[in-house]
Structures are given as C-alpha cells and as structure tokens.
MIMITOR-432223 format. One record per residue: residue number from 1; residue in one letter; z, y, x of N, C-alpha, C, O in turn. Coordinates in steps of 0.1 Angstrom, whole numbers, plus 5000, padded with zeros to 4 digits. Each point is the difference from the previous one (the first is absolute). Layout:
! residues N
  num  residu   nc3   nc2   nc1  cac3  cac2  cac1   cc3   cc2   cc1   oc3   oc2   oc1
  NUM       a     Z     Y     X     Z     Y     X     Z     Y     X     Z     Y     X
...
! end
This chain:
! residues 74
  num  residu   nc3   nc2   nc1  cac3  cac2  cac1   cc3   cc2   cc1   oc3   oc2   oc1
    1       m  5132  8905  2796  5002  4995  4987  5014  5002  4996  5009  4997  5009
    2       s  4994  5007  4979  5014  5001  4996  5006  4987  4998  4993  4990  4999
    3       d  5020  5010  5000  5008  4988  4998  4996  4994  4986  5003  5006  4990
    4       i  4992  4982  5010  4996  4994  4987  5011  4996  4991  4998  4998  4988
    5       k  5014  5001  5018  5012  4996  4991  5004  5012  4991  5006  4997  4990
    6       i  4990  5015  5014  5004  5011  4991  4987  5006  4994  5001  5011  4993
    7       m  4988  4983  5009  4987  5006  4994  5000  4997  4985  5004  4989  4996
    8       p  4992  5021  4996  4999  4998  4986  4989  4989  4997  4991  4998  5007
    9       k  5011  4996  4981  4991  4989  4997  4986  5004  4999  4991  4992  5005
   10       d  5006  5020  4990  4986  5004  4998  4993  5002  5014  4989  4996  5002
   11       k  5019  5009  5008  4995  5001  5013  4998  4987  5007  4991  4997  5007
   12       l  5019  4994  4990  4999  4986  5005  4988  4993  4995  4992  4993  5007
   13       r  5005  5009  4980  4988  4993  4994  4987  5006  5006  4991  4993  5003
   14       a  5009  5020  4999  4989  5007  5006  4998  4995  5015  4988  4997  5004
   15       l  5023  5001  5003  4999  4995  5014  4994  4985  5000  4992  4997  5008
   16       i  5013  4996  4982  4995  4986  4999  4985  5000  4997  4992  4992  5006
   17       g  5004  5017  4985  4986  5001  4996  4991  5004  5012  4990  4994  5003
   18       d  5015  5016  5005  4993  5004  5012  4999  4989  5010  4990  4998  5006
   19       t  5021  4995  4995  5001  4989  5010  4990  4988  4996  4993  4995  5009
   20       e  5007  5002  4978  4991  4990  4996  4985  5004  5001  4992  4992  5004
   21       e  5005  5020  4994  4987  5006  5001  4996  4999  5015  4989  4996  5003
   22       t  5020  5008  5006  4997  5000  5014  4998  4985  5005  4991  4997  5008
   23       l  5017  4994  4987  4999  4986  5003  4987  4995  4996  4993  4992  5007
   24       a  5002  5011  4981  4987  4996  4994  4989  5005  5009  4991  4993  5003
   25       e  5010  5019  5001  4990  5006  5009  4999  4993  5014  4990  4997  5005
   26       l  5022  5000  5000  5001  4992  5013  4994  4986  4998  4993  4996  5009
   27       k  5010  4998  4980  4994  4986  4998  4985  5001  4999  4993  4991  5005
   28       a  5002  5019  4988  4986  5002  4998  4993  5002  5014  4989  4995  5002
   29       e  5017  5013  5006  4995  5003  5013  5000  4987  5009  4990  4998  5007
   30       m  5021  4995  4992  5000  4987  5007  4989  4991  4996  4994  4993  5008
   31       e  5004  5006  4979  4990  4991  4994  4986  5005  5005  4992  4992  5004
   32       r  5006  5021  4996  4987  5005  5005  4998  4997  5014  4989  4996  5004
   33       r  5021  5005  5004  4999  4997  5015  4997  4985  5002  4992  4996  5008
   34       d  5015  4996  4984  4998  4985  5001  4986  4997  4996  4993  4991  5007
   35       e  5002  5015  4983  4986  4997  4996  4990  5005  5010  4990  4993  5003
   36       a  5013  5018  5004  4991  5005  5010  5000  4991  5012  4990  4997  5006
   37       d  5022  4998  4997  5002  4990  5011  4992  4987  4997  4993  4995  5009
   38       q  5008  5001  4979  4992  4988  4996  4985  5002  5001  4993  4991  5004
   39       a  5003  5021  4992  4985  5003  5000  4996  5000  5015  4989  4995  5003
   40       r  5019  5010  5006  4996  5000  5014  4999  4986  5005  4991  4997  5008
   41       e  5019  4995  4989  5000  4986  5004  4988  4993  4995  4994  4992  5007
   42       i  5002  5010  4981  4988  4994  4994  4988  5004  5008  4991  4992  5003
   43       e  5008  5021  5000  4988  5005  5008  5000  4993  5014  4990  4996  5004
   44       n  5022  5003  5002  5001  4993  5013  4997  4985  4998  4994  4994  5009
   45       l  5010  5000  4980  4997  4986  4998  4985  4997  5000  4995  4991  5006
   46       e  4998  5018  4987  4985  4999  5000  4994  5000  5014  4991  4993  5004
   47       e  5014  5016  5004  4995  5002  5014  5004  4987  5008  4992  4995  5008
   48       h  5020  5000  4990  5004  4988  5007  4992  4988  4996  4996  4992  5008
   49       m  5000  5007  4979  4992  4990  4995  4986  5000  5007  4994  4990  5004
   50       k  5001  5022  4997  4987  5002  5006  5000  4995  5015  4991  4993  5005
   51       n  5020  5011  5002  5001  4996  5014  5002  4985  5001  4995  4994  5009
   52       a  5013  5000  4982  5002  4986  5000  4986  4993  4998  4997  4990  5006
   53       e  4995  5015  4984  4987  4994  4998  4991  5001  5012  4993  4990  5003
   54       l  5007  5021  5004  4992  5002  5012  5005  4990  5011  4992  4994  5007
   55       s  5021  5005  4994  5006  4991  5010  4996  4985  4997  4997  4993  5009
   56       l  5004  5004  4978  4997  4986  4996  4985  4997  5003  4996  4990  5005
   57       q  4995  5020  4992  4986  4998  5003  4998  4999  5015  4991  4992  5004
   58       t  5016  5015  5004  4998  4999  5015  5005  4986  5004  4993  4994  5009
   59       i  5017  5001  4986  5005  4986  5003  4990  4990  4996  4997  4991  5007
   60       r  4997  5011  4981  4990  4990  4995  4988  5001  5009  4994  4989  5003
   61       d  5002  5023  5001  4988  5001  5009  5003  4993  5013  4991  4993  5006
   62       f  5021  5009  4999  5004  4994  5013  4999  4984  4999  4994  4994  5009
   63       f  5012  5001  4980  4999  4985  4998  4986  4995  4998  4996  4990  5006
   64       r  4996  5018  4987  4986  4996  4998  4993  4999  5014  4992  4991  5002
   65       h  5011  5019  5006  4994  5000  5013  5005  4988  5009  4992  4994  5007
   66       l  5021  5003  4992  5005  4989  5007  4993  4987  4996  4996  4991  5008
   67       v  5003  5007  4979  4994  4988  4994  4985  4999  5005  4996  4989  5004
   68       e  4997  5022  4995  4986  5000  5005  4999  4997  5014  4991  4993  5005
   69       d  5018  5013  5003  5000  4997  5015  5003  4985  5003  4994  4994  5008
   70       m  5016  5000  4984  5003  4986  5003  4988  4991  4995  4997  4990  5007
   71       k  4996  5014  4983  4989  4992  4995  4989  5001  5010  4993  4990  5003
   72       s  5005  5021  5003  4989  5002  5010  5003  4992  5013  4991  4997  5007
   73       r  5021  5001  4996  5004  4993  5012  5000  4985  4998  4999  4992  5009
   74       g  5003  5004  4978  5003  4986  4998  4990  4991  4995  5003  4988  4999
! end
C-alpha cells in the first residue's frame, strides 16, 4: 500500500470505501458463523434434553421399584 499521507483524496476515499465494504463483508461472515454456531447448539440442546428426559425416567423407574420393594417387605 502506498503512503497514505501523500495519497490523493480521491484514492483515499476509494480506499476508505473498499475498507468499509471489506469490513461489512467480514461482519456479515461473522454473523453468519455465529448464527450457524447457535443453530448447532440448539440442535445439541434438543439432544441433551432427550437424554435428560430418559435419565429422569430411569431415576423415576428406579425409585418406583424401591418403593414397591419396600412395600412388599413391610
């Protein structure tokens, strides 16, 4: 890049425009990636919720079995 202190105004304006355009593209890409990350996390959250529900059901079944066992003994 040439020395900006001696760059003509029109070239400096063009450089600013190009820089702003590049920055806008970078921001859009970052937003796209953030949204993709969030979508993956939501998908994982659904899987975690299913696993938690299964675990909770297993715990409930275990307690139900314990209660029934204690009733039958007592």
